[in-house]
KOLTI-763793 format. One line per field, with one value per atom (N, C-alpha, C, CB): residue in three letters; x, y, z. Coordinates in Angstrom, 1 decimal. Atoms other than C-alpha are relative to their C-alpha. Glycine has a CB too. Example, Ala and Ser with C-alpha at 12.3 -4.5 7.8 and 13.67 -1.06 7.14 Angstrom:
BEGIN
aa: [ALA, ALA, ALA, ALA, SER, SER, SER, SER]
c1: [0.9, 12.3, 0.9, -1.0, -0.9, 13.7, -0.8, 0.4]
c2: [-1.2, -4.5, 1.2, 0.0, -1.1, -1.1, 1.1, 0.5]
c3: [0.0, 7.8, 0.0, 1.2, 0.0, 7.1, 0.8, -1.4]
//
This chain:
BEGIN
aa: [MET, MET, MET, MET, GLY, GLY, GLY, GLY, LYS, LYS, LYS, LYS, LEU, LEU, LEU, LEU, ILE, ILE, ILE, ILE, PHE, PHE, PHE, PHE, GLU, GLU, GLU, GLU, ASP, ASP, ASP, ASP, THR, THR, THR, THR, ASP, ASP, ASP, ASP, GLU, GLU, GLU, GLU, GLU, GLU, GLU, GLU, PHE, PHE, PHE, PHE, ASP, ASP, ASP, ASP, VAL, VAL, VAL, VAL, GLU, GLU, GLU, GLU, ASP, ASP, ASP, ASP, GLY, GLY, GLY, GLY, GLY, GLY, GLY, GLY, SER, SER, SER, SER, ILE, ILE, ILE, ILE, ALA, ALA, ALA, ALA, GLU, GLU, GLU, GLU, ALA, ALA, ALA, ALA, CYS, CYS, CYS, CYS, GLU, GLU, GLU, GLU, ARG, ARG, ARG, ARG, ALA, ALA, ALA, ALA, GLY, GLY, GLY, GLY, VAL, VAL, VAL, VAL, PRO, PRO, PRO, PRO, PHE, PHE, PHE, PHE, ALA, ALA, ALA, ALA, CYS, CYS, CYS, CYS, THR, THR, THR, THR, GLU, GLU, GLU, GLU, GLY, GLY, GLY, GLY, VAL, VAL, VAL, VAL, CYS, CYS, CYS, CYS, GLY, GLY, GLY, GLY, THR, THR, THR, THR, CYS, CYS, CYS, CYS, VAL, VAL, VAL, VAL, ILE, ILE, ILE, ILE, ALA, ALA, ALA, ALA, VAL, VAL, VAL, VAL, LYS, LYS, LYS, LYS, GLY, GLY, GLY, GLY, GLY, GLY, GLY, GLY, MET, MET, MET, MET, GLU, GLU, GLU, GLU, ASN, ASN, ASN, ASN, LEU, LEU, LEU, LEU, SER, SER, SER, SER, ALA, ALA, ALA, ALA, PHE, PHE, PHE, PHE, THR, THR, THR, THR, GLN, GLN, GLN, GLN, GLU, GLU, GLU, GLU, GLU, GLU, GLU, GLU, SER, SER, SER, SER, ASP, ASP, ASP, ASP, PHE, PHE, PHE, PHE, LEU, LEU, LEU, LEU, GLY, GLY, GLY, GLY, ASP, ASP, ASP, ASP, MET, MET, MET, MET, GLU, GLU, GLU, GLU, GLU, GLU, GLU, GLU, GLU, GLU, GLU, GLU, ARG, ARG, ARG, ARG, LEU, LEU, LEU, LEU, ALA, ALA, ALA, ALA, CYS, CYS, CYS, CYS, GLN, GLN, GLN, GLN, CYS, CYS, CYS, CYS, LYS, LYS, LYS, LYS, LEU, LEU, LEU, LEU, LYS, LYS, LYS, LYS, GLN, GLN, GLN, GLN, GLY, GLY, GLY, GLY, ILE, ILE, ILE, ILE, VAL, VAL, VAL, VAL, LYS, LYS, LYS, LYS, VAL, VAL, VAL, VAL, VAL, VAL, VAL, VAL, PHE, PHE, PHE, PHE]
c1: [1.3, 27.4, -0.2, -0.8, 0.3, 26.6, -1.7, 0.2, 1.3, 24.0, -0.6, 0.2, 0.6, 21.3, -1.1, -0.5, 0.9, 20.0, -1.2, 1.3, 1.3, 16.5, 0.1, -1.2, 0.5, 16.8, -0.6, -0.5, 1.1, 13.4, -0.9, -0.5, 0.4, 12.4, 0.9, -0.7, -1.7, 15.9, -0.1, -0.1, -0.3, 15.2, 1.1, -1.2, -2.0, 18.4, -0.4, 2.1, 0.4, 18.3, 1.7, -1.9, -1.5, 21.4, -0.5, 0.8, -0.2, 22.3, 1.0, 0.9, -1.5, 24.6, 0.7, -0.2, -0.7, 27.7, 0.2, 1.5, 0.7, 26.8, -1.7, 1.1, 1.5, 23.1, -0.9, -0.7, 1.0, 20.3, -0.6, -1.2, 0.9, 18.5, -1.9, 0.3, 1.7, 14.6, -0.3, -0.5, 1.2, 13.5, 0.6, -0.2, -0.8, 15.6, -1.6, 2.3, 0.6, 13.7, -1.8, 0.9, 1.2, 10.6, -1.1, 0.2, 0.1, 10.8, -1.3, 1.7, 0.1, 10.8, -1.4, 0.4, 1.2, 7.9, 0.2, -0.2, -0.5, 9.7, -1.2, 2.1, 1.0, 6.5, 1.3, -1.4, -0.4, 7.7, -1.8, 0.6, 1.2, 5.4, 0.6, -0.2, -0.4, 7.7, 1.5, -0.3, -1.3, 10.9, 1.1, -0.6, -1.0, 13.0, 0.5, -0.4, -1.1, 14.1, -0.7, 1.6, 0.5, 11.5, -1.1, -0.7, 1.3, 8.4, 0.8, -1.2, -0.5, 10.5, -1.1, -0.4, 0.5, 8.5, 0.3, -0.3, -0.8, 11.0, 1.3, 0.6, -1.0, 13.3, 0.3, -0.2, -0.8, 15.4, 1.1, 0.4, -1.4, 17.6, 1.5, -0.4, -1.2, 21.2, 0.5, 1.3, -0.8, 22.4, 1.3, -1.1, -1.3, 25.2, 0.6, -0.4, -0.7, 27.6, 0.1, -1.0, 0.8, 26.2, 1.3, -0.7, -0.7, 30.2, 0.3, 0.8, 0.3, 28.9, -1.2, -0.4, 1.3, 26.4, 0.6, -0.7, -0.4, 26.8, 0.0, -0.4, 0.4, 27.1, -0.5, 0.4, 1.1, 24.7, -0.8, 0.6, 0.6, 22.1, -0.1, -1.6, 0.8, 21.3, -1.1, -0.5, 1.6, 17.7, 0.5, -1.4, -0.1, 18.7, 0.7, 0.4, -1.2, 21.3, -1.1, 2.0, 1.2, 18.0, -1.5, -1.3, 1.2, 15.2, 0.4, -0.6, -0.2, 16.5, 0.8, 1.2, -0.5, 17.4, 1.7, -1.3, -1.2, 19.7, 0.9, -0.1, -0.7, 22.3, 0.5, 1.6, -0.8, 24.1, -0.3, 0.1, 0.3, 21.9, -1.3, -0.1, 1.1, 18.9, 0.9, -1.1, -0.4, 19.2, -2.1, 1.7, 1.6, 15.9, 0.5, -0.4, -0.2, 15.7, 0.3, -1.0, -0.2, 15.5, 0.6, -0.4, -1.1, 18.3, 1.4, -0.2, -1.2, 20.7, 0.6, 0.0, -0.8, 23.3, 1.1, 0.7, -1.6, 25.5, 1.1, 0.0, -1.2, 28.7, 0.4, 1.5, -0.9, 29.9, -0.1, 1.1, -0.4, 29.7, -1.4, 0.8, 0.8, 27.0, -0.2, -0.1, 0.5, 23.9, -1.1, -0.3, 1.3, 21.9, -1.0, 0.3, 0.9, 18.4, -1.0, -0.7, 1.8, 15.3, -0.5, -0.1, 0.8, 12.1, -1.1, -1.1]
c2: [-0.7, 33.7, 1.1, -1.0, -1.2, 36.8, -0.4, 2.9, 0.5, 37.3, 1.1, -0.5, -1.2, 39.7, 0.2, 0.8, 0.0, 40.0, 1.4, 0.4, -0.5, 41.7, 0.2, -0.7, -0.6, 44.0, -0.1, 0.3, 0.1, 44.1, -0.9, 0.8, 1.8, 40.3, -0.7, -0.8, 1.3, 38.6, -0.7, -1.8, 1.0, 37.1, -0.2, 0.0, -0.4, 36.2, -1.2, -0.8, 1.1, 34.8, 0.5, 0.2, 0.1, 34.0, 0.4, -1.9, -1.3, 36.4, -0.7, 2.0, 0.1, 35.1, 1.0, -0.3, -1.6, 37.3, 0.4, 0.1, -1.1, 39.7, -0.4, -0.8, 0.2, 38.5, 1.3, -1.3, -1.2, 41.3, -0.2, 0.2, 0.5, 41.6, -0.3, 1.6, -0.5, 42.2, -1.7, 0.3, 0.8, 38.7, -0.3, -1.9, 0.1, 38.4, 1.1, 1.0, -1.5, 41.5, 0.0, 1.5, 0.2, 40.6, -0.8, -0.7, 1.3, 37.4, 0.4, -0.4, -1.4, 40.0, 0.5, 1.4, -1.0, 42.1, 0.9, 0.6, -1.5, 44.9, 0.1, 0.0, -0.1, 46.1, 0.7, 1.3, -0.1, 46.4, 0.7, -2.0, -0.6, 48.7, -0.5, 1.9, 0.5, 49.4, -0.7, 1.1, 0.8, 47.8, 0.6, -1.8, -0.6, 50.0, 1.7, -0.3, -0.9, 52.7, 1.0, -0.2, -1.0, 55.4, 0.3, -0.5, -0.5, 54.8, 0.5, -1.2, 0.0, 54.8, -1.2, 2.1, 0.8, 51.9, -1.1, -0.4, 1.2, 49.5, 1.0, -0.9, -0.3, 52.0, -0.5, 1.1, 0.6, 50.4, 0.3, -1.0, -0.3, 51.3, -0.8, 0.3, 1.1, 49.9, 0.7, -0.3, 0.0, 49.4, -0.8, -0.9, 0.8, 47.4, -0.5, -1.4, 0.6, 46.4, 1.3, -1.2, -0.6, 49.2, 0.0, 1.6, 0.1, 48.6, -1.4, 0.7, 1.8, 45.1, -0.3, -1.2, -0.4, 46.7, 0.3, 1.9, -0.8, 47.8, 1.0, 0.0, -1.4, 51.1, 0.8, 0.4, -0.7, 53.8, -0.4, 1.3, -0.4, 53.8, 1.6, -0.8, -1.1, 56.7, 0.2, 0.0, -0.4, 56.2, 0.4, -1.6, -0.3, 56.2, 1.1, -1.0, -1.7, 59.4, 1.1, -0.1, -1.7, 61.2, -0.1, -0.4, 0.3, 59.4, 0.3, -1.4, -0.6, 59.5, 1.2, -1.2, -1.5, 62.1, 0.0, 0.8, 0.5, 60.3, -1.3, -0.1, 1.3, 58.3, -0.8, 0.4, 0.5, 57.7, -1.4, 0.8, 1.1, 55.0, -0.6, 0.0, 1.0, 54.4, -0.5, 0.6, 0.4, 52.4, -0.8, -1.0, 0.5, 51.3, -1.7, 0.8, 1.1, 47.6, -0.9, -0.3, 0.4, 47.0, 0.3, 0.2, -0.3, 48.4, -0.7, 2.0, 0.8, 46.7, -1.7, 0.2, 1.3, 43.7, 0.1, -0.2, 0.3, 42.3, -0.6, -0.9, 0.8, 41.9, -1.0, 0.9, 1.0, 40.0, 0.1, 0.0, -0.4, 39.8, 0.0, 1.1, -0.7, 40.7, 0.7, 0.1, -1.1, 43.4, -0.2, 0.8, 0.0, 44.5, 1.0, 0.7, -1.7, 46.5, -0.1, 0.3, 0.0, 47.1, 1.0, 0.8, -0.9, 48.7, 1.0, -1.4]
c3: [-0.3, 109.6, 1.2, 0.3, -2.0, 111.9, 0.3, -0.2, -0.9, 114.1, 0.1, 1.5, -0.8, 114.6, 1.1, -0.8, -1.5, 118.1, -0.2, 1.7, -0.6, 119.0, 1.1, 0.0, -0.9, 121.7, 1.2, -0.4, -0.7, 122.9, 0.1, -0.1, -0.4, 122.3, 0.2, -0.8, -0.2, 122.9, -1.4, 1.8, 1.0, 119.5, -1.2, -0.6, 0.7, 117.6, -1.4, 1.7, 1.1, 113.9, -0.6, -1.2, 0.9, 111.8, -1.4, 0.0, 1.5, 108.7, -0.8, 0.4, 0.9, 105.9, -0.1, -1.4, 0.1, 105.7, -1.4, 0.6, 1.7, 102.9, -0.2, -2.2, 0.4, 103.5, 0.3, 0.7, -0.3, 103.8, 1.3, -1.2, -1.5, 107.4, -0.1, 1.3, 0.5, 105.6, 0.9, -2.6, -0.4, 106.3, 1.8, -1.3, -1.5, 109.8, 0.9, 0.0, -0.4, 110.5, -0.3, -1.2, 0.3, 108.7, 1.2, -1.3, -1.0, 110.9, 1.2, 0.9, -1.2, 113.8, 0.9, -0.9, -0.2, 113.5, -0.8, 1.3, 0.8, 111.9, -1.3, -0.8, 0.9, 109.6, -1.6, 0.8, 1.4, 105.9, -1.2, -0.3, 1.0, 103.2, -1.5, 0.0, 1.3, 100.0, -0.3, -0.9, 0.1, 100.8, -1.5, -0.2, 0.8, 98.8, 0.0, -1.2, -0.7, 101.4, -0.5, -0.4, 1.1, 99.9, 1.5, -2.0, -1.0, 103.1, 1.0, 0.5, -1.8, 106.1, 1.0, 0.8, -0.5, 107.2, 1.2, -0.9, -0.2, 108.1, 1.2, -1.9, -0.8, 110.4, 1.5, 0.1, -1.6, 113.1, 1.0, -0.2, -0.5, 115.9, 0.3, 1.1, -0.4, 116.2, 1.2, -1.3, -1.6, 119.7, -0.4, 1.6, -0.2, 119.0, -1.6, 1.1, 1.4, 115.5, -0.8, -0.9, 1.1, 113.2, -0.7, 0.4, 0.8, 112.0, -0.5, 0.4, 0.8, 111.1, -1.0, 1.2, 1.2, 108.8, -2.0, 0.9, 0.9, 105.1, 0.1, -0.7, 0.0, 104.2, -0.4, 0.0, 0.5, 104.0, -1.7, 0.0, 1.5, 100.7, -0.2, -0.2, 0.4, 99.2, 1.0, -1.5, -0.3, 100.0, 1.6, -0.1, -1.5, 103.7, 0.8, 0.6, -0.1, 103.7, -0.8, -1.3, 0.4, 101.7, 1.4, -2.4, -1.2, 104.8, 1.1, 0.3, -2.2, 108.1, 0.3, 1.1, -0.3, 110.3, 0.8, 1.0, -0.1, 112.7, -0.7, 1.2, 1.0, 110.9, 1.2, -1.3, -0.7, 114.1, 0.5, 0.9, -0.3, 115.1, -0.8, 1.5, 1.2, 112.1, -0.6, -1.1, 1.0, 109.7, -0.7, 0.5, 0.7, 107.2, -0.1, -2.1, -0.2, 107.7, -1.6, 0.9, 1.4, 103.8, -0.5, -0.7, 0.6, 102.6, 1.4, -0.5, -0.5, 105.2, -0.1, 1.1, 0.3, 104.7, 1.3, -1.7, -1.1, 107.3, -0.4, 1.2, 0.8, 106.6, 0.8, -0.3, -1.3, 109.8, 1.0, 0.1, -0.8, 112.8, 1.1, -0.5, -0.5, 115.6, -0.2, 0.6, -0.5, 115.7, 0.9, -1.0, -1.0, 118.4, -0.8, 1.7, 0.6, 117.0, 0.8, -1.7, -1.1, 118.9, -1.1, 2.4, 1.2, 116.4, 1.2, -1.3]
//
């Protein structure tokens, strides 16, 4: 079981290993629109644990400018461990 921590609100959510982070992000208040990786509404900044997230999708590669820190919440899966984000 992994953990998704929102640094700006101190909220923590358990996420199944290999599970999508979208539901936890939505509960924390991250806005979602298309959920398919094309609108960019759900951009989050990863402040720690990027290595614990799934590989970048083609949608993220096409959309994101800063792939060092940004991810689309609708596209990410938590492989394991702890990931710290802000939105």
